[in-house]
C-alpha positions in Angstrom: -59.3 -69.6 -44.0 -60.6 -69.5 -47.9 -57.9 -69.5 -50.7 -57.6 -66.4 -53.0 -58.2 -67.2 -56.5 -55.6 -66.9 -59.3 -57.8 -64.3 -60.4 -58.6 -61.7 -57.5 -54.7 -62.3 -57.2 -54.3 -60.8 -60.3 -56.5 -58.1 -60.2 -54.8 -56.8 -56.9 -51.3 -56.9 -59.0 -52.6 -54.6 -61.8 -54.3 -52.3 -59.3 -51.1 -51.9 -56.8 -49.4 -51.7 -60.2 -51.7 -48.7 -61.0 -51.4 -47.0 -57.9 -47.3 -47.0 -58.3 -47.2 -45.8 -62.3 -50.1 -43.3 -60.5 -47.0 -41.9 -57.5 -44.5 -41.7 -60.0 -46.4 -39.6 -62.7 -47.5 -37.6 -59.7 -43.6 -37.7 -59.2 -42.4 -36.7 -62.7 -45.5 -33.7 -62.8 -43.9 -32.4 -59.7 -40.1 -32.3 -60.4 -41.1 -31.3 -63.8 -42.7 -28.3 -62.9 -40.1 -27.5 -60.2 -38.0 -27.6 -63.3 -39.2 -24.9 -65.2 -39.9 -22.9 -61.5 -36.0 -22.9 -61.6 -35.3 -22.4 -65.3 -37.8 -19.0 -64.8 -36.1 -18.1 -61.7 -32.3 -18.4 -63.5 -33.8 -16.3 -66.9 -34.9 -14.2 -64.0 -31.9 -13.4 -63.1 -29.7 -13.5 -65.9 -32.3 -11.5 -67.0 -31.8 -9.3 -63.8 -27.9 -9.0 -64.2 -27.8 -8.3 -67.4 -30.0 -5.7 -66.9 -27.3 -4.7 -64.0 -24.3 -4.8 -66.1 -26.2 -2.4 -68.8 -26.5 0.5 -66.8 -23.0 -0.3 -64.9 -21.7 0.1 -68.8 -23.9 3.2 -69.3 -22.3 4.6 -66.3 -25.5 4.3 -63.7 -25.2 3.6 -60.1 -27.4 1.5 -57.9 -29.2 3.5 -55.5 -28.0 2.9 -51.9 -29.8 0.8 -49.6 -32.3 2.9 -47.2 -31.2 2.0 -43.5 -33.6 1.3 -41.0 -36.2 4.5 -40.5 -36.4 4.5 -44.0 -37.7 1.0 -45.3 -40.1 1.4 -41.1 -41.2 4.8 -42.7 -42.7 3.3 -45.6 -45.4 1.2 -43.2 -45.0 3.0 -39.8 -43.8 7.1 -39.7 -44.3 7.8 -36.3 -42.6 4.2 -35.9 -39.8 5.3 -37.8 -39.3 8.6 -36.0 -38.8 6.9 -32.8 -36.3 4.1 -34.6 -34.4 7.5 -36.2 -34.7 8.9 -32.6 -32.7 5.3 -31.1 -30.3 5.3 -33.5 -29.2 8.8 -33.2 -29.3 8.1 -29.3 -27.5 4.9 -30.0 -24.9 6.8 -32.1 -24.4 9.3 -29.1 -23.5 6.9 -26.6 -21.3 4.8 -28.6 -19.2 8.0 -29.0 -19.3 9.4 -25.5 -18.7 5.2 -24.7 -15.2 5.8 -27.2 -14.3 9.0 -25.1 -14.8 7.2 -22.0 -12.7 4.8 -23.0 -9.7 7.2 -24.2 -9.8 8.9 -20.8 -10.0 5.8 -18.6 -6.9 5.2 -20.6 -5.6 8.4 -19.9 -5.7 8.4 -16.2 -4.6 4.6 -15.7 -1.5 5.8 -17.8 -1.3 8.4 -15.7 -1.5 6.4 -12.5 1.5 4.6 -13.3 3.7 7.3 -13.3 1.9 8.5 -10.4 3.2 5.5 -8.9 6.5 5.2 -10.5 7.6 8.6 -9.8 6.0 8.8 -6.0 7.7 5.3 -6.0 11.3 7.2 -7.2 10.5 9.9 -4.7 10.5 7.3 -1.1 13.8 6.1 -2.7 14.7 9.3 -2.7 13.7 10.6 0.5 15.0 7.3 2.1 18.7 8.0 1.1 18.5 11.6 1.7 17.1 11.1 5.2 20.1 8.0 5.6 22.4 10.5 4.5 21.1 13.2 6.9 21.4 10.6 10.1 24.7 9.6 9.0 26.2 13.4 8.7 24.4 13.7 12.0 25.8 10.7 13.4 29.5 12.0 12.4 29.3 15.0 13.7 28.1 14.0 17.3 31.3 11.3 17.3 33.8 13.9 16.3 32.2 16.2 19.4 31.9 13.2 21.6 35.8 12.0 20.8 36.9 15.5 22.2 35.4 14.6 25.9 37.3 11.1 25.3 40.8 13.3 25.2 39.9 15.0 28.0 39.3 11.7 29.7 42.2 9.9 28.9 44.4 13.2 29.3 43.3 13.0 33.0 44.1 9.8 33.5 47.7 9.9 32.0 48.4 12.7 35.1 50.5 11.4 37.6 49.7 9.8 41.0 48.7 11.6 43.4 47.4 15.0 40.8 44.3 16.5 41.7 42.3 15.1 38.7 39.2 16.6 39.3 39.6 19.9 38.3 39.8 18.4 35.3 37.0 15.6 35.2 34.6 19.0 36.0 35.6 20.4 33.2 35.0 17.4 30.8 31.7 16.7 32.1 31.0 20.5 31.6 32.2 19.9 27.7 29.8 16.8 27.3 27.0 18.5 28.4 27.9 21.4 26.6 27.3 18.6 23.4 24.3 17.3 24.8 22.8 20.9 25.0 23.6 20.9 21.6 21.9 17.8 20.5 19.1 19.0 22.3 19.7 16.4 25.3 18.4 17.6 28.2 18.6 15.7 31.6 15.7 14.6 33.6 16.9 15.1 37.2 13.7 15.8 39.3 14.2 17.7 42.3 13.2 16.3 45.9 9.5 17.3 46.4 8.3 16.5 43.1 5.4 14.8 41.8 6.3 11.4 39.9 5.3 11.6 36.7 5.3 7.8 35.1 5.8 8.9 31.8 9.9 10.1 32.8 10.4 8.4 36.4 10.8 5.1 36.7 10.3 4.1 40.7 12.5 2.0 42.6 11.3 1.6 45.6 8.7 3.7 48.4 10.2 4.4 51.3 9.3 7.2 54.7 9.8 10.4 53.8 7.9 13.3 55.5 7.9 14.6 51.9 4.5 14.3 50.8 2.8 11.1 49.7 3.8 10.5 45.8 6.6 12.9 45.6 10.5 12.3 44.8 12.7 11.4 47.7 15.7 10.6 46.0 17.5 10.2 42.1 19.5 7.3 42.2 19.9 7.4 38.3 18.7 10.8 35.7 17.4 10.7 33.0 17.5 11.9 29.5 15.2 12.8 27.1 15.4 14.9 23.6 13.2 16.3 21.9 10.4 15.7 24.3 10.6 12.2 23.4 11.8 10.0 26.6 15.5 8.8 26.1 15.3 7.2 29.4 13.2 7.0 32.2 15.2 8.8 35.8 15.2 6.3 38.7 13.7 7.2 42.0 12.6 6.4 45.2 9.3 8.0 46.6 7.7 8.6 49.6 5.5 7.2 51.2 3.7 10.1 53.3 5.3 8.8 56.7 8.3 9.1 58.2 10.4 6.8 60.4 10.1 9.0 63.7 6.2 8.7 63.5 6.7 5.2 63.5 
């Protein structure tokens, strides 16, 4: 590798220094131009502020900022018309939305009041039903105890006394109480068709009566207002007589 001479090294250093000075000169000129531009902008801004202040002192007002449609109209009147229509529709939609929100709030408030009223109604209805049930029970018990009193009086008679008439009259009184409570006995006659909803079949017996009919009532049942309280226990015929065998 050849060594560079001192003269060539000095020339290269001089050229590099010249380039640096040239770059610094360019940057200085650029910064000066920027400062001049900022100064001019500041002067323009200061001038504009002074003019605005002068107008305010003289009582003049700034013109209103044009809306979107007006600004668009400067370039395209058809587009400005479309923008104006959209703005109108947007305002209408916003108004309708506010009205609907008010209506929703009103309905929610009414719903809460209705729920509270219905809850209170259920409480009052339950309380009223309980009171009616208690009064009905009290009335029924007050009539039944009189039947018990008659039975006690029948048992208090002397030994050997005929208590049958007293028992019969007590039974009549008790049946009258049940009738007043709309309670009817289920006591089918022999030969009556069996009703599974009202009769409980205990057994099937050989009897001359038609098959599937009641032969004998073992225990009567009761129903109240069409509702079966207790089924009647019965025996049912097989349709075959014991003599036939």
